C-alpha positions, 0 to 999 in steps of 0.5 A: 413294732417289731422284734421285741422279746423277752422270757415267756415263763411261768409263775404263781401259776400264771404266764408271764412274759417281760420284755427284755430287748428288741424294737420296743418303740414308735414315734405316732400320731393319732387322732381323737375322735373330734379330729384333733392329732395329738403326736407320742412314742408309743413303747413297750419298754419293761412291760410286763403282762402275765396270763391267768392259768399256767396253759395257753388255749382258745381266748387266752389273753396275756396282758399287763399295765403299763404308762405310756408316756406322751410327749415330743422328741427331737427326731418326730415328725408329725403326718406332714413331715414336720418335726424341730430335728429337720428343722419344723417346730 
């Protein structure tokens, strides 16, 4: 993912970042410890993340809760080149 943009502000004494634009999604596949693979569309669309405090310093973190849906789009291509949009299911 690249070029993700959004305003960085101070709200109620915390740094807050709100995702607004950019390449903010990526079809991908994850593999669990058993070796089984699951395709999903990773996204940070509309993510609102915040820090504790109003300054960045060493060890600072910025995070927010976010639900990433797990689904396969028509154009999703798995590691073996299969995808509905390519004629393979």
